[in-house]
SEFIVO-770501 format. One record per residue (C-alpha): x, y, z; residue in one letter; residue number from 1. Coordinates in Angstrom, 1 decimal, padded with zeros to 4 digits, always signed. Example, Ala and Ser with C-alpha at 12.3 -4.5 7.8 and 13.67 -1.06 7.14 Angstrom:
REM residues 2
u:+012.3 | v:-004.5 | w:+007.8 | rest:A | nr:1
u:+013.7 | v:-001.1 | w:+007.1 | rest:S | nr:2
END
This chain:
REM residues 335
u:+182.4 | v:+072.7 | w:+141.8 | rest:M | nr:1
u:+180.0 | v:+071.0 | w:+144.0 | rest:N | nr:2
u:+177.5 | v:+069.0 | w:+142.1 | rest:T | nr:3
u:+174.6 | v:+070.6 | w:+143.8 | rest:K | nr:4
u:+175.4 | v:+073.9 | w:+142.4 | rest:L | nr:5
u:+176.3 | v:+072.6 | w:+138.9 | rest:L | nr:6
u:+172.8 | v:+072.0 | w:+137.4 | rest:L | nr:7
u:+171.6 | v:+075.7 | w:+138.6 | rest:P | nr:8
u:+174.5 | v:+077.1 | w:+137.1 | rest:F | nr:9
u:+174.4 | v:+075.5 | w:+133.8 | rest:L | nr:10
u:+170.8 | v:+076.3 | w:+133.6 | rest:L | nr:11
u:+171.3 | v:+080.1 | w:+134.3 | rest:I | nr:12
u:+174.3 | v:+080.0 | w:+131.7 | rest:M | nr:13
u:+172.0 | v:+078.5 | w:+129.1 | rest:G | nr:14
u:+169.6 | v:+081.3 | w:+129.4 | rest:V | nr:15
u:+172.4 | v:+084.0 | w:+129.4 | rest:I | nr:16
u:+174.1 | v:+082.5 | w:+126.2 | rest:L | nr:17
u:+170.6 | v:+082.3 | w:+124.5 | rest:G | nr:18
u:+170.1 | v:+086.0 | w:+125.3 | rest:A | nr:19
u:+173.4 | v:+087.1 | w:+123.8 | rest:C | nr:20
u:+172.6 | v:+085.5 | w:+120.6 | rest:G | nr:21
u:+169.4 | v:+087.7 | w:+120.0 | rest:N | nr:22
u:+169.4 | v:+091.0 | w:+118.3 | rest:N | nr:23
u:+168.3 | v:+094.1 | w:+120.3 | rest:A | nr:24
u:+164.5 | v:+094.7 | w:+120.0 | rest:S | nr:25
u:+162.8 | v:+098.1 | w:+119.8 | rest:D | nr:26
u:+162.1 | v:+099.2 | w:+123.3 | rest:N | nr:27
u:+159.6 | v:+102.0 | w:+122.2 | rest:G | nr:28
u:+156.2 | v:+102.4 | w:+124.2 | rest:A | nr:29
u:+152.9 | v:+101.6 | w:+122.5 | rest:S | nr:30
u:+150.5 | v:+104.5 | w:+121.6 | rest:P | nr:31
u:+148.6 | v:+103.3 | w:+124.6 | rest:S | nr:32
u:+151.5 | v:+102.8 | w:+127.0 | rest:S | nr:33
u:+153.8 | v:+105.5 | w:+126.1 | rest:S | nr:34
u:+155.0 | v:+108.3 | w:+128.3 | rest:S | nr:35
u:+155.4 | v:+111.1 | w:+125.7 | rest:G | nr:36
u:+155.9 | v:+108.8 | w:+122.8 | rest:S | nr:37
u:+154.1 | v:+109.2 | w:+119.5 | rest:S | nr:38
u:+151.3 | v:+106.9 | w:+118.6 | rest:P | nr:39
u:+153.5 | v:+105.3 | w:+115.9 | rest:S | nr:40
u:+155.6 | v:+103.6 | w:+118.5 | rest:A | nr:41
u:+155.6 | v:+099.9 | w:+118.8 | rest:S | nr:42
u:+152.7 | v:+098.0 | w:+120.7 | rest:A | nr:43
u:+153.5 | v:+096.7 | w:+124.2 | rest:S | nr:44
u:+150.6 | v:+097.7 | w:+126.5 | rest:E | nr:45
u:+147.1 | v:+096.8 | w:+127.4 | rest:P | nr:46
u:+145.0 | v:+099.5 | w:+126.5 | rest:S | nr:47
u:+142.3 | v:+098.1 | w:+124.1 | rest:A | nr:48
u:+141.9 | v:+098.9 | w:+120.2 | rest:S | nr:49
u:+138.9 | v:+100.1 | w:+118.8 | rest:P | nr:50
u:+138.2 | v:+096.6 | w:+117.5 | rest:S | nr:51
u:+138.6 | v:+095.1 | w:+120.9 | rest:A | nr:52
u:+135.8 | v:+092.7 | w:+121.8 | rest:S | nr:53
u:+134.3 | v:+092.7 | w:+125.3 | rest:A | nr:54
u:+134.8 | v:+089.0 | w:+125.6 | rest:S | nr:55
u:+138.0 | v:+087.1 | w:+126.0 | rest:S | nr:56
u:+138.9 | v:+083.8 | w:+124.1 | rest:S | nr:57
u:+141.3 | v:+083.2 | w:+126.9 | rest:A | nr:58
u:+139.1 | v:+083.5 | w:+130.0 | rest:S | nr:59
u:+140.8 | v:+082.5 | w:+133.2 | rest:A | nr:60
u:+139.7 | v:+079.7 | w:+135.4 | rest:S | nr:61
u:+141.6 | v:+079.7 | w:+138.8 | rest:A | nr:62
u:+141.6 | v:+076.4 | w:+140.7 | rest:S | nr:63
u:+143.5 | v:+076.5 | w:+143.9 | rest:S | nr:64
u:+145.8 | v:+073.9 | w:+144.7 | rest:S | nr:65
u:+147.5 | v:+072.6 | w:+147.9 | rest:A | nr:66
u:+151.0 | v:+074.2 | w:+146.7 | rest:S | nr:67
u:+149.8 | v:+077.7 | w:+146.7 | rest:G | nr:68
u:+149.5 | v:+077.9 | w:+142.9 | rest:T | nr:69
u:+146.5 | v:+078.5 | w:+140.7 | rest:I | nr:70
u:+146.1 | v:+077.5 | w:+137.1 | rest:T | nr:71
u:+145.5 | v:+080.5 | w:+134.9 | rest:Y | nr:72
u:+143.9 | v:+079.8 | w:+131.2 | rest:E | nr:73
u:+146.1 | v:+082.0 | w:+129.4 | rest:S | nr:74
u:+145.9 | v:+082.8 | w:+125.4 | rest:E | nr:75
u:+148.8 | v:+080.2 | w:+125.1 | rest:L | nr:76
u:+147.2 | v:+077.4 | w:+127.3 | rest:G | nr:77
u:+147.1 | v:+076.8 | w:+131.1 | rest:P | nr:78
u:+149.9 | v:+078.2 | w:+133.1 | rest:V | nr:79
u:+150.6 | v:+077.3 | w:+136.7 | rest:E | nr:80
u:+151.1 | v:+080.6 | w:+138.7 | rest:V | nr:81
u:+151.6 | v:+081.5 | w:+142.3 | rest:P | nr:82
u:+148.2 | v:+082.1 | w:+143.9 | rest:A | nr:83
u:+149.8 | v:+085.2 | w:+145.4 | rest:H | nr:84
u:+152.8 | v:+086.3 | w:+143.5 | rest:P | nr:85
u:+155.2 | v:+088.3 | w:+145.4 | rest:Q | nr:86
u:+158.0 | v:+089.1 | w:+142.8 | rest:R | nr:87
u:+156.4 | v:+090.1 | w:+139.6 | rest:I | nr:88
u:+158.3 | v:+091.1 | w:+136.6 | rest:V | nr:89
u:+155.7 | v:+093.2 | w:+134.3 | rest:A | nr:90
u:+157.1 | v:+094.0 | w:+130.9 | rest:L | nr:91
u:+153.7 | v:+095.0 | w:+129.9 | rest:G | nr:92
u:+150.3 | v:+095.7 | w:+131.7 | rest:Y | nr:93
u:+152.5 | v:+097.0 | w:+134.8 | rest:A | nr:94
u:+149.7 | v:+099.8 | w:+135.7 | rest:P | nr:95
u:+147.0 | v:+097.3 | w:+135.7 | rest:N | nr:96
u:+149.0 | v:+095.1 | w:+138.2 | rest:V | nr:97
u:+150.0 | v:+098.0 | w:+140.3 | rest:L | nr:98
u:+146.5 | v:+099.2 | w:+140.6 | rest:S | nr:99
u:+145.5 | v:+095.9 | w:+142.0 | rest:L | nr:100
u:+148.2 | v:+096.1 | w:+144.5 | rest:G | nr:101
u:+150.7 | v:+093.7 | w:+142.8 | rest:G | nr:102
u:+154.1 | v:+093.6 | w:+143.9 | rest:T | nr:103
u:+156.8 | v:+094.3 | w:+141.2 | rest:L | nr:104
u:+160.5 | v:+093.8 | w:+141.1 | rest:V | nr:105
u:+160.9 | v:+094.5 | w:+137.5 | rest:G | nr:106
u:+158.9 | v:+097.0 | w:+135.3 | rest:V | nr:107
u:+159.0 | v:+098.5 | w:+131.7 | rest:D | nr:108
u:+160.6 | v:+101.9 | w:+131.3 | rest:E | nr:109
u:+157.2 | v:+103.6 | w:+130.0 | rest:W | nr:110
u:+155.4 | v:+102.6 | w:+133.1 | rest:T | nr:111
u:+158.3 | v:+104.0 | w:+135.3 | rest:N | nr:112
u:+157.9 | v:+107.4 | w:+133.6 | rest:K | nr:113
u:+154.2 | v:+107.6 | w:+134.7 | rest:S | nr:114
u:+153.9 | v:+110.2 | w:+137.6 | rest:P | nr:115
u:+151.0 | v:+108.1 | w:+139.1 | rest:H | nr:116
u:+153.4 | v:+105.2 | w:+139.9 | rest:F | nr:117
u:+156.4 | v:+107.0 | w:+141.1 | rest:T | nr:118
u:+156.1 | v:+106.0 | w:+144.7 | rest:E | nr:119
u:+155.0 | v:+102.5 | w:+144.1 | rest:K | nr:120
u:+158.0 | v:+101.8 | w:+141.9 | rest:L | nr:121
u:+160.8 | v:+103.2 | w:+144.2 | rest:K | nr:122
u:+163.4 | v:+100.4 | w:+144.1 | rest:G | nr:123
u:+161.8 | v:+098.6 | w:+141.2 | rest:V | nr:124
u:+164.2 | v:+097.7 | w:+138.4 | rest:E | nr:125
u:+163.5 | v:+098.9 | w:+135.0 | rest:V | nr:126
u:+164.1 | v:+096.0 | w:+132.5 | rest:V | nr:127
u:+163.0 | v:+095.0 | w:+129.1 | rest:S | nr:128
u:+162.6 | v:+091.7 | w:+127.3 | rest:E | nr:129
u:+166.2 | v:+091.7 | w:+126.3 | rest:D | nr:130
u:+167.5 | v:+091.9 | w:+129.8 | rest:N | nr:131
u:+167.4 | v:+088.3 | w:+130.6 | rest:L | nr:132
u:+170.1 | v:+088.2 | w:+133.0 | rest:E | nr:133
u:+168.9 | v:+091.1 | w:+134.9 | rest:K | nr:134
u:+165.4 | v:+089.4 | w:+135.1 | rest:I | nr:135
u:+167.2 | v:+086.1 | w:+136.4 | rest:I | nr:136
u:+169.0 | v:+088.1 | w:+139.0 | rest:E | nr:137
u:+165.5 | v:+089.5 | w:+140.2 | rest:L | nr:138
u:+164.3 | v:+086.0 | w:+140.9 | rest:D | nr:139
u:+160.6 | v:+086.7 | w:+139.7 | rest:P | nr:140
u:+157.8 | v:+084.2 | w:+140.6 | rest:D | nr:141
u:+155.7 | v:+085.7 | w:+137.6 | rest:L | nr:142
u:+156.4 | v:+087.4 | w:+134.4 | rest:I | nr:143
u:+153.8 | v:+089.3 | w:+132.5 | rest:I | nr:144
u:+154.7 | v:+090.4 | w:+128.9 | rest:V | nr:145
u:+152.8 | v:+091.4 | w:+125.6 | rest:D | nr:146
u:+152.3 | v:+088.3 | w:+123.2 | rest:A | nr:147
u:+154.6 | v:+090.1 | w:+120.5 | rest:T | nr:148
u:+157.6 | v:+089.6 | w:+122.7 | rest:S | nr:149
u:+160.5 | v:+087.5 | w:+121.0 | rest:K | nr:150
u:+161.5 | v:+086.2 | w:+123.9 | rest:N | nr:151
u:+158.6 | v:+084.4 | w:+125.6 | rest:I | nr:152
u:+160.2 | v:+080.9 | w:+125.5 | rest:D | nr:153
u:+163.4 | v:+082.2 | w:+127.0 | rest:K | nr:154
u:+161.2 | v:+084.0 | w:+129.8 | rest:L | nr:155
u:+159.2 | v:+080.8 | w:+130.6 | rest:K | nr:156
u:+162.5 | v:+079.2 | w:+131.6 | rest:E | nr:157
u:+163.1 | v:+081.9 | w:+134.1 | rest:I | nr:158
u:+159.5 | v:+081.9 | w:+135.7 | rest:A | nr:159
u:+155.9 | v:+081.4 | w:+134.8 | rest:P | nr:160
u:+155.2 | v:+083.6 | w:+132.1 | rest:T | nr:161
u:+151.7 | v:+085.0 | w:+130.8 | rest:V | nr:162
u:+151.2 | v:+086.8 | w:+127.7 | rest:T | nr:163
u:+148.4 | v:+089.2 | w:+126.8 | rest:F | nr:164
u:+147.6 | v:+090.3 | w:+123.1 | rest:T | nr:165
u:+147.4 | v:+094.0 | w:+123.0 | rest:W | nr:166
u:+143.8 | v:+095.1 | w:+121.9 | rest:G | nr:167
u:+142.1 | v:+091.7 | w:+122.3 | rest:K | nr:168
u:+140.3 | v:+093.0 | w:+125.3 | rest:L | nr:169
u:+138.5 | v:+096.2 | w:+126.0 | rest:N | nr:170
u:+140.0 | v:+098.1 | w:+128.8 | rest:Y | nr:171
u:+137.5 | v:+096.7 | w:+131.5 | rest:L | nr:172
u:+138.0 | v:+093.2 | w:+130.4 | rest:D | nr:173
u:+141.7 | v:+093.6 | w:+130.5 | rest:Q | nr:174
u:+141.7 | v:+094.6 | w:+134.0 | rest:Q | nr:175
u:+139.4 | v:+091.8 | w:+135.0 | rest:I | nr:176
u:+141.7 | v:+089.5 | w:+133.1 | rest:E | nr:177
u:+144.6 | v:+090.7 | w:+135.4 | rest:I | nr:178
u:+142.5 | v:+090.2 | w:+138.3 | rest:G | nr:179
u:+142.2 | v:+086.7 | w:+137.5 | rest:K | nr:180
u:+145.8 | v:+086.3 | w:+137.0 | rest:L | nr:181
u:+146.7 | v:+087.9 | w:+140.3 | rest:L | nr:182
u:+143.6 | v:+085.9 | w:+142.3 | rest:N | nr:183
u:+141.9 | v:+089.1 | w:+142.5 | rest:K | nr:184
u:+139.0 | v:+088.9 | w:+140.1 | rest:E | nr:185
u:+136.2 | v:+090.0 | w:+142.3 | rest:Q | nr:186
u:+138.2 | v:+093.1 | w:+143.2 | rest:E | nr:187
u:+138.7 | v:+093.9 | w:+139.5 | rest:A | nr:188
u:+135.1 | v:+093.3 | w:+138.6 | rest:K | nr:189
u:+134.0 | v:+095.4 | w:+141.5 | rest:A | nr:190
u:+136.1 | v:+098.5 | w:+140.2 | rest:W | nr:191
u:+135.0 | v:+097.6 | w:+136.7 | rest:A | nr:192
u:+131.2 | v:+097.8 | w:+137.5 | rest:D | nr:193
u:+131.6 | v:+100.9 | w:+139.9 | rest:D | nr:194
u:+133.7 | v:+102.9 | w:+137.5 | rest:F | nr:195
u:+131.3 | v:+102.1 | w:+134.6 | rest:T | nr:196
u:+128.4 | v:+103.6 | w:+136.6 | rest:K | nr:197
u:+130.1 | v:+106.6 | w:+137.8 | rest:R | nr:198
u:+131.5 | v:+107.5 | w:+134.4 | rest:A | nr:199
u:+128.1 | v:+107.2 | w:+132.7 | rest:K | nr:200
u:+126.6 | v:+109.3 | w:+135.3 | rest:A | nr:201
u:+129.2 | v:+111.9 | w:+134.6 | rest:V | nr:202
u:+128.5 | v:+111.6 | w:+130.8 | rest:G | nr:203
u:+124.7 | v:+112.2 | w:+131.5 | rest:D | nr:204
u:+125.5 | v:+115.4 | w:+133.4 | rest:E | nr:205
u:+127.8 | v:+116.6 | w:+130.5 | rest:I | nr:206
u:+124.9 | v:+115.8 | w:+128.0 | rest:K | nr:207
u:+122.3 | v:+117.5 | w:+130.3 | rest:A | nr:208
u:+124.4 | v:+120.5 | w:+130.4 | rest:K | nr:209
u:+125.8 | v:+120.9 | w:+126.9 | rest:H | nr:210
u:+123.3 | v:+118.8 | w:+124.9 | rest:G | nr:211
u:+123.0 | v:+115.2 | w:+123.9 | rest:D | nr:212
u:+124.9 | v:+115.9 | w:+120.5 | rest:N | nr:213
u:+127.9 | v:+117.4 | w:+122.1 | rest:V | nr:214
u:+131.0 | v:+116.2 | w:+120.5 | rest:T | nr:215
u:+134.7 | v:+116.0 | w:+121.7 | rest:V | nr:216
u:+138.0 | v:+115.2 | w:+120.0 | rest:S | nr:217
u:+141.2 | v:+114.1 | w:+121.6 | rest:V | nr:218
u:+144.3 | v:+115.4 | w:+120.1 | rest:F | nr:219
u:+148.0 | v:+114.7 | w:+121.0 | rest:E | nr:220
u:+151.2 | v:+116.5 | w:+120.0 | rest:T | nr:221
u:+154.6 | v:+115.7 | w:+120.5 | rest:D | nr:222
u:+155.9 | v:+119.1 | w:+119.3 | rest:S | nr:223
u:+156.6 | v:+117.5 | w:+115.8 | rest:K | nr:224
u:+153.4 | v:+115.7 | w:+115.0 | rest:N | nr:225
u:+149.5 | v:+115.9 | w:+115.8 | rest:F | nr:226
u:+147.4 | v:+112.9 | w:+116.4 | rest:Y | nr:227
u:+143.5 | v:+112.5 | w:+116.9 | rest:V | nr:228
u:+142.3 | v:+109.4 | w:+118.5 | rest:F | nr:229
u:+139.4 | v:+107.0 | w:+118.2 | rest:G | nr:230
u:+137.5 | v:+105.4 | w:+121.1 | rest:D | nr:231
u:+140.0 | v:+103.1 | w:+122.5 | rest:A | nr:232
u:+143.7 | v:+104.6 | w:+122.6 | rest:W | nr:233
u:+144.2 | v:+105.6 | w:+126.0 | rest:A | nr:234
u:+144.4 | v:+109.4 | w:+126.6 | rest:R | nr:235
u:+140.8 | v:+109.1 | w:+128.2 | rest:G | nr:236
u:+139.2 | v:+107.9 | w:+124.9 | rest:T | nr:237
u:+137.4 | v:+104.9 | w:+126.5 | rest:E | nr:238
u:+136.0 | v:+107.2 | w:+129.1 | rest:I | nr:239
u:+134.8 | v:+109.8 | w:+126.8 | rest:L | nr:240
u:+133.3 | v:+107.7 | w:+124.0 | rest:Y | nr:241
u:+132.8 | v:+104.4 | w:+125.6 | rest:Q | nr:242
u:+131.7 | v:+105.2 | w:+129.2 | rest:A | nr:243
u:+130.1 | v:+108.5 | w:+128.8 | rest:M | nr:244
u:+128.8 | v:+108.0 | w:+125.3 | rest:G | nr:245
u:+130.0 | v:+111.5 | w:+124.1 | rest:L | nr:246
u:+129.9 | v:+112.2 | w:+120.5 | rest:G | nr:247
u:+132.8 | v:+112.0 | w:+118.0 | rest:M | nr:248
u:+133.0 | v:+114.2 | w:+115.2 | rest:P | nr:249
u:+132.5 | v:+112.6 | w:+111.6 | rest:E | nr:250
u:+136.1 | v:+113.4 | w:+110.5 | rest:K | nr:251
u:+137.4 | v:+111.5 | w:+113.4 | rest:V | nr:252
u:+135.0 | v:+108.6 | w:+112.9 | rest:K | nr:253
u:+136.2 | v:+108.3 | w:+109.3 | rest:T | nr:254
u:+139.9 | v:+108.5 | w:+109.8 | rest:D | nr:255
u:+140.7 | v:+107.5 | w:+113.3 | rest:A | nr:256
u:+138.0 | v:+105.2 | w:+114.6 | rest:L | nr:257
u:+139.3 | v:+102.2 | w:+112.7 | rest:G | nr:258
u:+143.0 | v:+102.4 | w:+113.0 | rest:P | nr:259
u:+142.9 | v:+103.9 | w:+116.4 | rest:G | nr:260
u:+144.7 | v:+107.2 | w:+115.7 | rest:Y | nr:261
u:+145.2 | v:+109.3 | w:+112.8 | rest:Y | nr:262
u:+148.2 | v:+111.9 | w:+112.1 | rest:T | nr:263
u:+147.2 | v:+115.3 | w:+111.4 | rest:L | nr:264
u:+149.0 | v:+118.4 | w:+110.0 | rest:S | nr:265
u:+148.5 | v:+121.7 | w:+112.2 | rest:P | nr:266
u:+146.5 | v:+123.2 | w:+109.2 | rest:E | nr:267
u:+143.6 | v:+120.6 | w:+109.3 | rest:V | nr:268
u:+143.2 | v:+120.4 | w:+113.1 | rest:L | nr:269
u:+140.0 | v:+122.6 | w:+113.0 | rest:G | nr:270
u:+138.4 | v:+119.9 | w:+110.6 | rest:D | nr:271
u:+138.7 | v:+117.2 | w:+113.3 | rest:Y | nr:272
u:+137.8 | v:+119.4 | w:+116.2 | rest:A | nr:273
u:+134.5 | v:+118.7 | w:+118.3 | rest:G | nr:274
u:+132.6 | v:+121.0 | w:+120.5 | rest:D | nr:275
u:+135.3 | v:+120.4 | w:+123.1 | rest:Y | nr:276
u:+139.0 | v:+119.4 | w:+122.7 | rest:I | nr:277
u:+140.9 | v:+117.1 | w:+125.0 | rest:V | nr:278
u:+144.7 | v:+118.1 | w:+124.4 | rest:L | nr:279
u:+147.3 | v:+115.5 | w:+125.5 | rest:S | nr:280
u:+150.8 | v:+117.3 | w:+125.6 | rest:R | nr:281
u:+153.8 | v:+117.1 | w:+127.7 | rest:S | nr:282
u:+154.6 | v:+119.9 | w:+129.9 | rest:S | nr:283
u:+158.2 | v:+119.7 | w:+128.7 | rest:Q | nr:284
u:+157.4 | v:+119.8 | w:+125.2 | rest:G | nr:285
u:+157.3 | v:+122.6 | w:+122.5 | rest:D | nr:286
u:+153.7 | v:+124.2 | w:+122.7 | rest:N | nr:287
u:+154.2 | v:+127.3 | w:+120.6 | rest:S | nr:288
u:+151.5 | v:+126.0 | w:+118.3 | rest:F | nr:289
u:+149.1 | v:+127.2 | w:+120.7 | rest:M | nr:290
u:+150.0 | v:+130.8 | w:+119.9 | rest:Q | nr:291
u:+149.3 | v:+130.4 | w:+116.3 | rest:T | nr:292
u:+146.2 | v:+131.7 | w:+114.6 | rest:E | nr:293
u:+145.4 | v:+128.1 | w:+113.1 | rest:T | nr:294
u:+145.1 | v:+126.9 | w:+116.7 | rest:W | nr:295
u:+143.2 | v:+130.1 | w:+118.2 | rest:K | nr:296
u:+140.9 | v:+130.4 | w:+115.3 | rest:K | nr:297
u:+139.3 | v:+126.7 | w:+116.2 | rest:I | nr:298
u:+135.8 | v:+127.4 | w:+117.6 | rest:P | nr:299
u:+136.4 | v:+125.1 | w:+120.7 | rest:A | nr:300
u:+139.5 | v:+127.1 | w:+121.4 | rest:V | nr:301
u:+137.7 | v:+130.3 | w:+121.0 | rest:K | nr:302
u:+135.0 | v:+129.2 | w:+123.5 | rest:N | nr:303
u:+137.7 | v:+128.1 | w:+125.9 | rest:N | nr:304
u:+136.5 | v:+124.3 | w:+125.5 | rest:H | nr:305
u:+140.0 | v:+122.8 | w:+125.7 | rest:V | nr:306
u:+140.8 | v:+120.4 | w:+128.4 | rest:I | nr:307
u:+144.4 | v:+119.8 | w:+128.8 | rest:E | nr:308
u:+146.0 | v:+116.5 | w:+130.1 | rest:I | nr:309
u:+149.6 | v:+115.6 | w:+130.7 | rest:D | nr:310
u:+150.8 | v:+112.9 | w:+128.2 | rest:T | nr:311
u:+152.9 | v:+111.1 | w:+130.6 | rest:E | nr:312
u:+150.0 | v:+110.8 | w:+133.2 | rest:A | nr:313
u:+147.4 | v:+109.8 | w:+130.5 | rest:S | nr:314
u:+149.0 | v:+107.1 | w:+128.1 | rest:S | nr:315
u:+147.5 | v:+104.0 | w:+130.0 | rest:Y | nr:316
u:+143.8 | v:+102.7 | w:+130.3 | rest:S | nr:317
u:+144.4 | v:+101.1 | w:+133.9 | rest:D | nr:318
u:+142.2 | v:+102.1 | w:+137.1 | rest:P | nr:319
u:+144.5 | v:+104.5 | w:+138.4 | rest:T | nr:320
u:+145.1 | v:+106.4 | w:+135.0 | rest:T | nr:321
u:+141.3 | v:+106.3 | w:+134.3 | rest:L | nr:322
u:+140.3 | v:+107.6 | w:+137.9 | rest:E | nr:323
u:+142.8 | v:+110.5 | w:+137.4 | rest:Y | nr:324
u:+141.1 | v:+111.4 | w:+134.0 | rest:L | nr:325
u:+137.5 | v:+111.0 | w:+135.1 | rest:L | nr:326
u:+138.2 | v:+113.8 | w:+137.7 | rest:N | nr:327
u:+139.6 | v:+116.0 | w:+135.1 | rest:I | nr:328
u:+136.8 | v:+115.5 | w:+132.7 | rest:F | nr:329
u:+134.2 | v:+116.0 | w:+135.2 | rest:K | nr:330
u:+135.8 | v:+119.4 | w:+136.2 | rest:E | nr:331
u:+136.5 | v:+120.4 | w:+132.6 | rest:G | nr:332
u:+133.2 | v:+119.7 | w:+131.2 | rest:F | nr:333
u:+130.9 | v:+120.6 | w:+134.2 | rest:L | nr:334
u:+132.7 | v:+123.7 | w:+136.0 | rest:Q | nr:335
END
């Protein structure tokens, strides 16, 4: 073998052999990132948790260098990344990257199921943290992954790798942090400021029409279970409670606000229902519960105050998904 080829060959073989020694991991989506998955699935996506802080302990400082790279101050320390990455493998936070025009060559399976990104993901490989050989073949110049990944060290051998801890940042700061990483901080900040103003304005209109104390609950069903969500678990919760400032029923505050979501039986749905219900469900799921007397007797249902959203299109808290949901909520509450 040509000696010029020997070292790269040995490096690649070392990564591949290391991958073979790992046990398979759960590739389920997080409650904030799933496309039709239940809230009990494993976490892997950036949507902020109720306890998320508006400030980051890992704020980025991007300093340009002559080599076309910047130094991103990540949670695990400084990482030299491309100033303008062109081959990103996003094993998490892909919707945030796509919303900023990032170029992906690899994406997680749950983002791939979102209808918002179908066109943008044409030709993009679906990979997981266990597909190290495939990731090597994709030749990424940047890898983004959740901090819970067990293969972070192996991914670092392939390309500069940046981790984020799910729930550490709120939904706006998470987008700004992705902006810093992609050298698009100002664009991300501009969106966050503008979205905050527009969402608040819609919230003010809703309260003017329905009263300052109007309440809303966000339910989801996967045909087997029911869930109610707190104020930071995707499905539009960040918009309704944080940006719009709408009220949350007391039972929801007690049981779901802390952990982020709470599992319900159909019989008690009415105890957690607000004046309005946002119902996240899959168009392919069994929705026969909507024909039951238990559902029909809920006051919000009787008053036609149910706003339905598609689970697959609503399980993230990135700009693309949030803009989609803001329009739905504006129409649902005001028309």
